[in-house]
C-alpha positions, -999 to 999 in steps of 0.1 A, spaced: 0 0 0 14 34 -9 20 62 15 -8 83 0 -33 55 4 -24 51 41 -28 89 47 -63 88 31 -73 58 52 -61 76 84 -78 108 74 -111 90 67 -108 72 101 -101 104 119 -130 122 103 -153 93 112 -141 94 147 -150 131 149 -185 126 135 -194 98 159 -193 119 190 -211 147 171 -238 122 161 -241 109 197 -246 145 209 -272 152 183 -291 120 191 -291 128 228 -302 163 223 -330 152 200 -341 126 226 -345 153 252 -364 177 230 -398 168 245 -387 172 282 -391 204 303 -388 214 339 -419 223 358 -455 212 360 -468 189 333 -500 208 328 -512 244 334 -538 248 361 -558 279 367 -558 273 405 -533 271 432 -554 265 463 -579 238 472 -603 229 500 -610 194 510 -642 192 530 -651 160 548 -660 132 524 -695 119 525 -698 83 537 -725 65 517 -715 31 530 -725 13 562 -688 12 574 -683 40 600 -654 64 602 -641 59 566 -647 96 558 -622 109 584 -595 85 573 -599 91 536 -603 129 539 -572 131 562 -552 110 537 -561 132 508 -551 164 527 -519 148 538 -510 137 502 -518 172 489 -495 187 515 -467 162 507 -470 169 470 -469 207 474 -484 215 440 -516 228 455 -520 246 488 -547 233 511 -569 261 524 -603 264 542 -632 265 519 -638 303 520 -601 309 510 -597 282 484 -601 286 446 -612 250 441 -633 227 463 -628 189 461 -661 171 469 -658 134 477 -682 106 485 -673 71 497 -697 50 476 -686 14 480 -670 -8 507 -665 -43 496 -650 -73 514 -645 -103 491 -632 -137 503 -599 -148 486 -587 -179 505 -601 -204 530 -586 -228 555 -579 -262 541 -597 -277 571 -628 -255 567 -635 -241 533 -665 -222 546 -644 -199 567 -623 -174 546 -589 -165 560 -579 -139 534 -601 -111 521 -597 -83 496 -610 -50 509 -620 -25 482 -631 11 488 -644 32 460 -648 70 462 -663 95 437 -645 129 436 -652 161 417 -634 194 419 -651 227 411 -639 263 409 -656 280 438 -658 314 420 -668 304 385 -685 270 391 -663 255 364 -655 218 368 -618 214 372 -620 176 377 -651 159 364 -668 132 386 -644 104 388 -644 71 407 -612 59 423 -608 25 440 -582 14 465 -578 -22 474 -558 -43 498 -556 -79 508 -559 -88 545 -553 -120 564 -578 -127 592 -564 -140 624 -587 -142 654 -604 -108 650 -617 -98 615 -625 -63 626 -590 -56 639 -574 -70 608 -596 -47 586 -588 -17 607 -551 -23 601 -554 -21 563 -578 9 561 -549 35 564 -531 17 535 -563 18 514 -570 55 523 -534 65 513 -537 46 481 -570 64 472 -554 97 483 -524 92 460 -547 85 430 -569 115 438 -540 139 441 -526 125 409 -558 133 391 -558 169 405 -522 177 400 -518 161 366 -553 172 354 -563 137 342 -599 135 333 -605 97 332 -639 85 342 -627 55 362 -594 50 380 -585 19 400 -555 13 422 -544 -16 444 -524 -14 476 -508 -46 488 -505 -55 525 
């Protein structure tokens, strides 16, 4: 091979070596083109009130747990400031509409006595602008679930998983508010 041919090969290899990093940089920059810093959506409100949820089930005390969990999640998220109803721009109305206990497993010795249940709680939420009456979040159902093993006392076992289910529901509701999703049915599962 002649000296001129070797120089051309080296020159072409060197130019290829320079274009590869440039190509990588261009591809990385193009891949990040859709990303931005800050909120995903624009909301017209910054404050929200969360009055006590209405309990339409026969299970007592659910409204306090779920309302408290939603307020706590909103405070942790920080995207919306929780205010009293007269000071808030938006009011979140919520109703607990279903409490369901479904048997999952039984004892081998007695198939008529379930030892594991699935507890599911469904709430319906809607957020409206207090000043304009405009719906910020249309009526949406959110379900939280958890499995519970029953020892000696079924009521105590259910009481232990209720905070997990309430937090699961709160996480989904806050996600709907903060990210402005407008789905008509949202289901989530919390495992215990």
